[in-house]
C-alpha positions in Angstrom: 88.4 155.6 281.3 90.1 159.0 280.5 87.2 161.9 279.2 84.9 159.6 280.7 84.7 158.4 277.1 85.1 154.5 275.7 86.7 153.8 272.1 85.2 150.8 270.9 86.2 149.0 267.8 84.3 146.4 266.1 87.5 144.1 265.9 88.1 140.9 268.4 89.9 140.3 271.6 93.8 141.0 272.1 95.9 138.4 270.3 98.5 137.0 272.4 101.5 135.5 270.7 104.0 132.9 271.4 107.8 133.9 272.0 108.6 131.6 269.4 106.5 133.4 266.7 107.3 137.1 268.2 108.1 139.6 265.8 107.3 137.6 262.9 104.2 138.1 261.8 102.9 140.2 258.9 99.4 142.2 258.0 97.9 144.9 256.6 96.8 147.9 258.9 93.6 147.5 260.2 90.4 149.9 260.0 89.8 152.1 262.9 86.3 153.4 263.8 86.5 155.5 266.9 83.1 155.6 268.6 82.0 157.6 271.9 80.3 154.8 273.7 79.5 151.2 274.1 75.6 150.3 273.0 73.5 150.6 275.6 70.2 148.8 276.4 67.4 150.1 274.9 64.7 152.2 277.5 61.3 151.7 277.0 59.0 154.6 277.6 56.3 153.7 280.0 53.1 155.7 280.5 51.0 155.6 283.4 47.7 154.3 284.1 45.0 154.8 286.0 41.5 156.6 285.8 40.7 160.0 284.1 37.8 161.7 285.5 35.2 162.7 282.9 32.5 164.8 283.9 29.6 166.2 282.5 27.3 169.4 283.8 23.5 169.4 283.0 21.9 172.5 283.2 18.1 172.7 284.1 15.9 174.8 282.3 14.5 177.7 284.3 15.4 180.0 286.9 17.3 177.7 289.1 20.1 175.9 288.3 21.7 172.5 290.0 25.3 171.5 289.7 25.2 167.8 288.8 27.7 165.1 290.1 30.3 164.4 288.3 30.5 160.8 287.1 33.9 158.8 286.7 34.5 156.3 284.1 37.7 154.5 284.0 39.5 154.4 280.8 41.3 150.8 279.1 44.5 149.7 279.9 47.2 150.8 277.5 49.3 148.0 276.2 53.0 148.4 276.5 54.7 148.5 273.2 57.7 146.7 273.1 60.0 147.9 270.1 61.2 145.3 267.7 65.1 144.4 267.2 65.1 146.4 263.8 63.8 149.7 265.7 66.3 149.1 268.2 69.0 149.1 265.8 67.9 152.0 263.8 66.9 154.0 266.9 70.5 153.2 268.1 72.5 154.0 265.1 70.7 157.8 264.6 71.7 158.3 268.2 74.8 157.9 267.9 75.0 160.3 264.9 73.1 162.6 266.8 71.3 162.2 270.7 69.3 165.4 269.9 67.4 164.9 266.6 64.9 167.7 265.7 61.3 167.4 264.5 61.6 166.4 261.0 64.0 163.6 262.1 61.7 162.3 264.6 58.6 162.4 262.1 61.6 160.6 259.7 62.1 158.2 261.9 58.9 157.4 262.8 57.8 157.1 259.4 60.3 154.5 258.5 60.2 152.6 261.0 56.2 152.4 262.0 56.6 154.4 265.0 54.5 157.7 266.1 56.6 160.7 266.4 55.8 160.9 270.4 57.0 157.3 270.5 60.6 158.4 269.3 60.5 161.4 270.9 60.3 159.2 274.4 62.6 157.3 273.2 65.1 159.6 272.5 64.4 161.0 276.2 65.0 157.9 278.1 68.1 157.3 276.5 69.5 160.2 277.2 68.4 159.8 280.5 70.0 156.4 280.6 73.3 157.4 279.6 73.0 160.8 282.0 72.8 158.2 284.5 75.3 156.2 283.6 77.8 158.9 283.0 76.6 160.1 287.0 77.2 156.5 288.6 80.8 156.5 287.1 81.7 160.2 288.4 80.4 159.1 292.1 82.7 156.1 291.5 85.5 158.0 290.9 84.8 160.7 293.4 84.1 158.4 296.2 87.4 156.6 295.4 88.9 160.4 295.7 86.9 161.0 298.9 88.6 158.0 300.4 91.9 158.8 299.3 92.0 162.0 301.0 90.4 160.6 304.1 93.4 158.4 304.6 95.9 161.0 304.4 93.9 163.0 306.2 94.1 160.6 309.1 97.8 159.6 308.2 99.0 163.5 308.3 97.1 163.4 312.0 99.0 160.3 313.2 102.3 161.8 312.1 101.5 165.7 313.6 100.7 163.7 316.9 104.0 162.4 316.9 106.2 165.2 316.4 108.4 166.2 318.9 111.0 169.5 319.4 114.3 168.3 318.1 115.8 170.2 321.3 113.6 169.1 324.4 111.4 166.0 323.1 108.6 168.1 323.9 105.5 169.8 321.9 106.7 171.3 318.7 105.0 175.0 320.1 104.8 175.2 323.7 101.1 175.5 325.3 102.7 179.0 326.5 103.3 180.4 323.4 100.8 181.4 321.0 101.4 182.0 317.2 100.3 185.2 317.3 103.3 186.0 319.6 105.7 184.2 317.5 104.0 186.3 314.6 104.7 189.5 316.8 108.3 188.5 318.1 109.2 187.6 314.0 108.1 191.0 312.9 110.2 192.5 315.9 113.1 191.2 314.9 112.6 191.8 311.4 112.4 195.7 311.9 115.7 194.8 314.3 117.4 193.4 311.5 116.5 196.3 309.1 117.8 198.7 311.4 121.0 197.1 311.9 121.4 196.7 308.3 121.1 200.1 307.6 123.7 201.6 310.3 126.3 199.1 308.8 125.4 200.0 305.7 126.5 204.2 306.5 130.1 202.5 307.3 131.0 200.3 304.1 129.1 202.9 301.9 126.6 200.9 300.1 123.2 198.9 301.3 123.3 195.4 302.5 119.8 193.3 301.9 117.9 191.9 304.5 117.9 187.9 304.4 114.2 187.7 303.3 115.7 189.5 300.2 119.0 187.2 299.9 116.8 184.2 300.1 115.8 183.4 296.5 111.9 182.6 296.0 111.4 179.0 295.0 110.1 178.2 292.0 109.2 174.7 292.1 105.9 174.8 293.4 103.9 171.8 294.1 100.9 171.1 291.1 99.4 168.3 293.3 97.2 170.5 295.2 94.0 169.2 291.9 91.8 166.8 292.7 91.5 165.5 289.2 94.7 164.2 287.5 95.4 162.1 284.4 94.0 158.6 285.5 97.7 157.1 284.0 100.5 159.8 284.9 103.1 159.8 282.1 106.4 159.5 282.8 108.9 162.4 282.1 108.8 162.9 278.2 113.0 164.1 278.1 116.0 162.6 279.4 116.9 166.1 280.1 116.0 168.9 282.6 114.6 171.9 280.6 116.4 175.0 282.1 114.7 178.1 282.2 115.2 182.1 281.9 116.4 183.1 285.2 113.8 185.5 286.6 114.1 185.1 290.0 113.1 188.4 291.1 109.6 187.3 289.6 106.8 187.4 292.0 104.3 189.0 292.8 103.9 190.7 296.2 100.7 190.5 298.2 99.4 193.8 296.7 99.5 192.8 293.2 98.2 189.7 293.8 95.1 191.8 294.1 95.0 193.8 291.0 96.3 190.9 289.0 92.6 189.1 290.6 91.1 192.5 289.3 92.9 192.2 285.9 92.1 188.4 285.7 88.3 189.3 285.8 88.5 192.1 283.2 90.9 189.5 281.1 87.9 186.9 281.3 85.2 188.9 280.4 87.1 189.8 277.2 88.1 186.4 276.0 84.5 185.2 276.9 82.9 188.2 274.4 85.6 187.9 271.7 84.9 183.9 271.3 80.7 184.7 271.4 81.1 188.1 269.3 80.5 188.1 265.7 80.9 191.1 263.7 81.9 193.9 263.8 84.3 192.3 266.0 85.0 189.7 263.9 85.2 189.9 260.0 85.4 187.3 257.5 87.9 187.8 254.5 85.8 187.0 251.5 88.9 185.7 249.8 90.5 183.7 252.4 87.0 182.8 254.2 89.3 183.4 257.3 87.9 185.5 260.2 89.9 188.6 260.7 89.9 190.5 264.2 88.7 194.6 264.1 91.3 196.5 265.6 89.2 199.5 265.8 86.4 197.6 267.0 88.3 196.2 269.9 90.1 199.0 270.7 86.4 200.5 271.6 85.3 197.6 273.4 87.8 197.0 275.5 89.8 198.9 277.7 92.5 197.9 279.5 93.1 198.4 282.7 96.5 199.5 282.8 96.2 201.7 279.9 99.6 199.7 277.8 101.4 201.5 275.3 99.8 202.3 272.2 100.9 199.5 268.9 103.8 200.6 267.7 104.4 199.7 263.8 107.6 197.4 265.2 104.7 195.2 266.4 102.6 192.9 263.9 99.1 191.7 265.5 98.3 188.1 265.0 94.3 187.3 266.3 92.4 184.2 265.5 89.7 182.6 266.5 88.0 178.6 266.2 86.1 175.9 267.2 85.8 172.2 267.8 84.4 169.4 269.4 86.9 167.3 271.3 86.5 163.9 272.8 87.4 164.9 276.5 85.5 166.2 279.3 85.9 169.7 280.3 87.3 168.9 284.1 89.9 166.7 282.5 90.5 169.4 279.8 90.7 172.1 282.8 92.9 170.3 284.8 95.5 169.3 281.7 95.4 173.2 281.4 96.7 174.3 285.1 99.4 171.4 285.1 102.2 173.1 283.1 103.6 169.2 282.5 100.0 168.1 281.2 100.0 171.3 278.8 103.2 170.9 277.7 102.6 166.9 277.0 99.2 167.9 275.3 100.9 170.2 272.7 104.0 168.4 271.9 104.5 170.3 269.2 103.5 173.6 270.3 104.6 174.0 273.9 108.1 173.5 273.9 108.9 174.6 277.7 106.6 175.4 280.1 106.7 176.0 283.7 104.5 177.1 286.8 106.0 180.4 288.3 103.6 180.9 291.1 99.9 179.7 292.6 98.7 183.4 293.2 95.3 181.9 294.2 94.5 178.8 294.6 91.0 178.9 293.9 88.1 176.0 295.1 89.2 172.6 294.5 92.5 173.9 292.8 90.4 174.6 289.3 88.0 177.0 290.1 89.3 180.5 290.4 92.5 179.3 290.2 95.3 182.0 289.2 99.1 181.2 288.4 101.9 182.9 286.9 103.6 180.8 284.0 106.6 180.4 281.7 106.0 178.9 278.2 108.3 178.7 275.0 106.5 178.4 272.2 107.8 176.7 268.7 107.6 175.5 265.4 109.3 172.0 264.6 112.2 174.1 262.5 115.1 175.5 263.8 114.3 178.1 260.7 111.6 179.8 262.9 112.5 181.6 266.1 110.5 180.5 269.3 108.1 183.1 271.5 108.5 182.8 275.3 106.7 185.0 277.3 106.0 185.2 281.0 101.8 185.7 281.4 99.1 185.2 284.3 96.9 182.0 283.8 93.2 182.4 285.1 90.5 179.3 285.4 86.9 180.0 286.3 83.4 178.6 286.3 80.7 180.9 284.5 77.5 180.6 283.5 75.6 182.3 280.8 72.4 181.7 279.8 71.8 178.4 281.4 74.6 177.5 280.2 78.2 176.6 282.0 81.4 177.0 280.4 84.9 176.9 281.8 86.8 179.6 280.9 90.8 179.7 280.4 92.0 182.8 279.9 96.0 184.1 279.1 96.5 187.9 280.0 100.3 189.7 280.4 102.2 190.9 282.8 102.8 194.0 281.5 102.8 197.0 284.2 103.5 194.5 287.2 107.3 193.6 285.7 109.2 195.5 282.9 112.7 194.3 283.5 112.1 190.6 282.8 114.4 189.0 280.2 112.7 189.0 277.0 112.5 186.5 273.7 114.0 187.5 270.2 111.6 188.8 268.7 109.7 190.2 271.2 106.4 188.4 272.3 103.9 189.6 274.1 100.6 187.9 275.0 97.5 190.0 274.7 94.1 188.3 276.6 94.0 184.7 275.2 92.2 181.4 275.7 89.4 179.2 275.4 85.8 178.6 276.5 85.2 174.7 277.3 81.5 173.4 277.3 80.4 169.8 278.3 78.9 167.6 275.4 77.1 164.7 275.3 79.1 161.4 275.7 81.9 163.0 278.0 82.6 165.4 274.3 83.2 169.2 275.2 83.1 171.7 272.8 86.2 174.0 272.6 86.2 177.6 271.3 89.5 179.1 271.3 91.3 182.6 270.5 94.7 183.7 270.1 95.5 187.3 270.3 99.1 188.3 270.3 102.0 191.5 269.3 104.8 190.3 268.1 108.1 192.3 267.0 108.4 192.3 263.0 111.2 190.7 262.7 112.7 189.1 259.5 111.9 185.3 259.2 113.3 182.9 256.2 111.2 183.2 253.4 110.4 179.8 253.1 108.4 180.2 256.5 107.1 183.5 256.3 104.0 182.8 254.9 103.2 180.1 257.3 104.4 182.4 260.2 102.7 186.0 258.9 99.0 184.0 258.0 99.0 182.7 261.7 98.8 179.0 261.0 101.9 178.7 262.9 100.8 180.0 266.3 97.1 180.6 265.8 93.9 179.1 267.2 93.2 177.1 264.3 96.7 174.8 265.0 95.8 175.0 268.7 92.4 173.2 268.1 93.8 170.6 265.5 96.5 169.9 267.8 94.0 169.6 270.7 91.6 167.5 268.8 94.0 165.0 267.8 95.5 164.0 271.4 92.2 164.6 272.8 91.6 161.2 271.0 95.5 159.6 271.7 95.2 159.9 275.0 91.1 158.3 275.1 92.9 155.4 273.5 95.8 155.5 276.1 92.9 155.1 279.0 90.8 152.7 277.1 90.8 148.9 277.8 88.2 147.8 275.0 90.4 148.3 272.0 91.4 145.2 270.5 95.3 145.6 268.9 96.7 143.2 266.4 100.4 142.0 266.5 101.9 140.6 269.5 100.9 143.0 272.2 100.3 140.6 275.0 98.4 142.5 277.8 96.9 145.8 277.9 99.6 147.3 280.3 102.2 146.3 277.7 100.3 148.2 275.2 100.3 151.3 277.3 104.0 150.9 277.9 104.4 151.0 274.1 102.1 154.2 274.0 104.3 155.9 276.3 107.4 155.0 274.6 106.3 156.3 271.4 105.0 159.8 273.5 108.7 159.9 274.5 109.8 159.3 271.2 107.8 162.3 269.7 108.4 164.5 272.5 112.4 164.2 271.9 111.7 164.4 268.4 110.0 167.6 268.5 112.2 169.3 270.8 115.6 168.5 268.8 114.9 169.4 265.7 113.8 173.2 266.7 115.4 176.0 268.4 113.8 176.4 271.6 115.9 176.1 275.1 118.7 178.0 273.3 120.1 175.6 271.0 122.5 177.1 268.5 122.1 176.5 264.9 124.5 176.7 262.1 124.1 177.2 258.7 125.3 174.9 256.0 127.3 176.6 253.5 126.8 174.3 250.7 122.8 174.5 250.8 121.6 176.0 247.9 118.4 177.6 249.4 119.7 178.1 252.7 117.7 175.9 254.5 120.1 172.9 256.3 121.3 173.4 260.0 123.0 171.6 262.1 124.0 171.3 265.4 125.8 169.2 268.4 124.6 168.4 271.8 126.2 166.1 274.7 123.9 163.3 276.1 125.0 161.8 279.4 121.3 160.6 280.9 119.0 157.8 280.1 116.7 157.9 277.4 118.7 158.9 274.7 122.3 157.4 273.2 124.8 158.6 275.6 128.1 160.6 273.5 128.2 163.1 271.2 124.8 164.1 268.8 125.2 165.2 265.5 121.7 166.8 264.1 120.9 168.5 260.5 117.1 169.5 259.7 116.6 170.7 256.4 112.9 172.1 254.5 111.8 171.9 251.3 108.9 173.2 249.6 107.0 170.7 247.4 104.7 171.3 245.4 102.4 168.3 246.5 99.2 168.2 248.4 100.1 167.7 252.2 98.4 164.5 252.8 100.2 162.7 249.6 103.3 163.2 251.3 101.9 161.7 254.7 100.8 158.8 253.1 103.9 158.4 251.2 106.2 158.4 254.1 104.0 156.5 257.1 103.6 153.9 254.9 106.7 150.9 255.2 105.8 149.4 252.2 106.2 152.6 250.0 109.0 154.0 252.2 111.0 150.7 251.6 111.6 152.3 247.9 113.3 154.9 249.0 116.8 153.3 249.4 118.2 156.2 252.2 115.6 155.4 254.3 115.1 151.7 254.3 118.8 151.0 253.3 117.8 148.4 251.6 116.3 146.4 254.0 112.5 145.6 253.7 110.2 146.7 256.8 107.4 144.3 258.3 104.9 145.3 260.5 104.7 143.0 263.6 102.4 145.2 266.1 99.9 148.1 265.2 98.0 150.1 267.9 95.3 152.8 266.4 94.5 155.8 268.3 92.3 157.9 265.9 90.2 158.6 264.1 92.1 158.8 261.4 93.7 155.6 259.9 97.2 157.7 259.8 97.0 157.8 263.3 98.7 155.0 265.2 101.7 153.3 266.4 103.5 150.7 264.5 106.4 148.0 265.6 108.0 147.0 262.3 110.8 144.7 261.8 113.6 145.2 259.7 114.4 142.3 257.4 118.2 141.9 256.9 119.6 139.4 254.3 120.6 136.5 255.4 123.6 137.0 254.8 124.2 140.0 256.6 125.9 140.0 259.7 124.0 143.3 261.1 122.1 142.9 264.6 118.5 142.4 263.9 116.7 145.5 265.6 112.8 146.8 265.5 112.0 150.0 264.9 109.1 152.3 266.3 107.1 154.3 264.4 104.3 156.8 265.4 102.5 159.1 262.5 99.7 161.3 263.0 97.9 164.0 261.0 95.3 166.7 261.1 94.5 170.1 259.2 97.5 171.8 260.5 100.1 169.1 260.0 101.2 165.5 259.9 103.8 164.0 261.8 106.1 160.7 260.9 108.6 159.9 263.8 110.1 156.8 264.2 113.7 155.5 266.0 115.1 152.1 265.8 114.7 149.8 269.6 116.4 146.4 270.2 114.2 143.3 270.7 115.0 143.0 274.6 113.9 147.1 275.4 110.8 146.0 273.2 110.1 142.8 275.4 111.2 144.8 278.8 108.4 147.2 277.7 106.1 144.4 276.8 106.9 142.9 280.5 105.3 146.3 282.1 108.5 147.5 283.2 109.4 151.0 282.7 110.4 152.1 279.4 112.2 155.3 280.5 115.2 154.3 280.6 115.3 152.6 276.9 117.5 154.8 274.7 115.7 156.5 271.5 117.2 158.6 268.9 114.3 159.6 266.8 114.1 160.6 263.3 111.2 161.9 261.2 109.3 164.6 259.1 106.8 167.3 259.5 104.9 168.4 256.8 102.7 171.6 256.7 100.2 171.9 254.1 100.2 175.7 252.2 97.0 176.7 251.6 95.7 178.1 248.1 96.3 181.9 248.1 93.2 183.1 246.0 94.6 186.8 245.9 96.9 186.1 242.7 98.5 189.7 243.2 99.6 189.2 246.7 101.3 185.9 246.6 104.3 185.1 249.1 107.6 183.4 248.1 109.0 180.4 249.3 111.9 178.6 247.8 111.3 180.5 244.6 107.8 179.4 244.2 104.6 181.0 244.6 102.5 179.8 247.1 99.5 177.8 245.7 98.8 173.9 246.6 102.0 172.5 248.2 103.1 171.7 251.5 106.7 172.2 253.2 108.7 169.1 254.6 110.9 169.4 257.1 113.4 166.0 257.8 115.2 166.1 261.1 117.7 163.3 261.2 120.0 162.9 264.4 123.1 160.4 264.3 125.2 159.0 267.4 128.9 160.8 266.0 130.9 159.5 268.9 130.2 157.4 272.1 132.4 160.3 274.2 130.6 163.1 275.5 133.0 165.7 275.0 134.5 164.5 271.8 134.8 167.1 269.2 132.8 166.8 265.5 135.1 166.7 262.2 134.4 168.0 258.9 133.6 164.6 257.2 130.9 163.8 259.7 129.2 166.9 258.8 129.7 166.6 254.7 128.0 162.6 255.3 124.9 163.9 257.2 124.2 166.8 254.8 124.7 164.5 252.1 122.4 161.9 253.5 120.0 164.7 254.2 120.2 166.0 250.6 119.7 162.5 248.8 116.7 161.8 251.3 114.8 165.1 250.0 115.5 164.1 246.7 114.6 160.4 246.9 111.3 161.6 248.5 110.5 164.7 245.8 111.2 162.1 242.9 109.1 159.0 244.2 105.9 161.9 244.8 106.6 163.0 240.9 106.2 159.9 239.6 103.1 158.8 241.9 101.3 162.2 241.8 101.6 162.7 237.7 98.5 163.9 236.7 96.3 165.6 239.9 99.6 167.4 242.1 98.7 170.5 240.2 94.7 170.2 240.7 94.2 172.9 243.6 90.6 170.2 244.4 92.5 167.5 245.3 95.6 169.5 247.4 92.5 169.8 250.2 92.5 167.8 252.8 90.1 165.0 252.9 
């Protein structure tokens, strides 16, 4: 079970469908209830029996007194009290909502159930103890399995070492008469000799000569498998193309720099911990927006960065935010995801476009506690109108105990003072000490407190995204935590084995393959519609609001259709609440009203996977019903919809029946070609200050949303082909028609309440 959590449903087991009725069933979406644990058998508090001593002292009158013997009188044996089924059911229901009730809640329960307050208190104590024991047993099973695996690997390596021979003489690899110390001394002598020869040669040729050590570029492909806790089911690569990274081969910290980096890591950890725990005057709540604002003067007074960084310039804008939430994943698994760059990208597909561990400075204990890494990351918003943010930074992981509380600290801090010649992004992005504190909670949950602090170069941003970026909604702590909470629910659903699904999913393995295929579809869509990896986008001159961008890319690897791909993206401000737009686009029946998207064909759901507490967080397999007289090949459509308070995604792609059957049979789905299309919906919050409203697309920002539509078509099966103007005009016309039909459908469905600010809030 991923994250020591289980998700259960009140529905029955998996439905097995015969091949004759495959992809033909239709039904309604089931309600999904997300619960952390299965109900456990009740524990009845035990009371010890025995004898109590009761004595009585009698004093004689007069000048002398004598102590009489104490008498022992056994008390009556107390009977065990068995709770009724109704009492146990009510106690279990309350325990799921609140494992630690206070005195008032226990008193209320005792009155309702006819129990004594002490009985209710003991029941909850025993219930928590039993749950903790079950979790400990599960942890022990996992640790024993890991221990056995490490033992087997150790014995295997020992056997391999015993077989090593020198390729020249056939003897041992290191002769008995030569020690490692002697080899190191000889290596140092040869290095000095090489430097001396290079210095002499440089006098004759008139330019310096580098030694062999400087000529060899350091390897960036570091092994990240040293960490013991891995995802129980590792996901396959999510992109068909290998991402490229900036060429900074000289970005390696030397030994003396590593010591300074560790000292900075401790200072940054202390700063982030205080920023997470301290309220006023460090954080001041804005009465107009209700958000917390960082007091920069108080921050400068409390924290003096050791490297004496340059003072803030007017060219840079400070972004700082803080948020806290509870996620369905334990701290160990969360920490493992943060120290592994690939898992970090999988956890935040809509925020982290690229990530790489450049250097492991300190491996720490068991690969996590005390681990310090040099990392590169590119953060993006799902639109080419918003520039990405690239940064090199150091990430430190440490387990701490403060006030009898144990928590993990994940801290990012900048490289300022080490290397000043890095290839920088546009606009310039400086990541100040930021990170999160992770604290374990019952039932495998974790409380995460997140702080984001950065300085960004003040550059103009397209007016439609100006408020979204400058308000901190694009890269702030609120968005990071909202995405983390939703992704944790999705991963828990992926690892669960007892969630019944509806439709043609024959086995748990087929379910996992379909979820992995959908995860790759989401990842591909997010990367392809943003400006990450240096993608060059061209503005379409016919766009009235200058919000349409197009680009082409050549694909020759597996995972996407090979050829020349034409991609078009448009962003439009809609005066409708975020969840209304999401409900329209995720429902295949309502979306069929949009002729430009359905192409005149009806859609019927034949498989459904719920992967979150919100009913909109799900994966659907849809059958495209073409007309009986049509020669069009019958295909399926894979769709995933997900939503949280920071935004929503609806992504879909057509797949043929053979590919779905391949995934259902347990084969690797990474080779199935996908060309996803979809929608990214961003909520625009209500501005209370009437005199400080930004403008987006010519409208004052009130209750509304930004709709980003991303379309992709295979323009040619030949990757080297050239795009023609007719293809550009066709996809631009299709994009504009799509936005117009969506706006018309929302207008007809939302008359009477779309302009009501209260209805625009997230439910």
